[in-house]
C-alpha positions, 0 to 999 in steps of 0.5 A, a space after each residue: 296724835 293719839 297722845 294729843 287726843 287722849 287715846 294712847 294709854 301705855 301698858 303700865 297705865 292700862 295695868 294700873 287702871 285694871 288694878 284700880 278697878 279691881 280695888 274698887 270692886 273689892 272695896 265695894 264688896 267689903 264696904 270699905 274705902 281704900 286709902 289711896 296714896 300718890 307718894 307710895 309705889 303701890 298706890 295705897 297708904 300703909 302698903 309696901 312691896 316686899 323683896 319677895 314681890 308680895 305686899 305688906 300692910 301695916 303702919 306705926 302706932 306710938 313708934 311701934 310697927 303694927 303688921 296686918 299681914 303679907 298678901 299676894 296683891 296690893 289690893 288685898 293689902 290695902 283692904 286689910 289696912 282699910 279694915 284695921 283703920 276702920 276698926 281702930 279706936 
């Protein structure tokens, strides 16, 4: 019944909602708009999870990989990506 009326949220969905809320707060504080991605496991464009569990921000320019750093959370990496894209010519 709870699923039918929308009151049921699995733990994973609740965790993703908390991360999204944190991302919104960080982005507003930075004055940035984060690049969301439904196809990425992290949920953000330009952000990958490393085998160590940390998150890497970067993208390719003219076939070369440009790295913006490695971060503890996907949100921090997404903010770094957004800053770099905003400043790109």
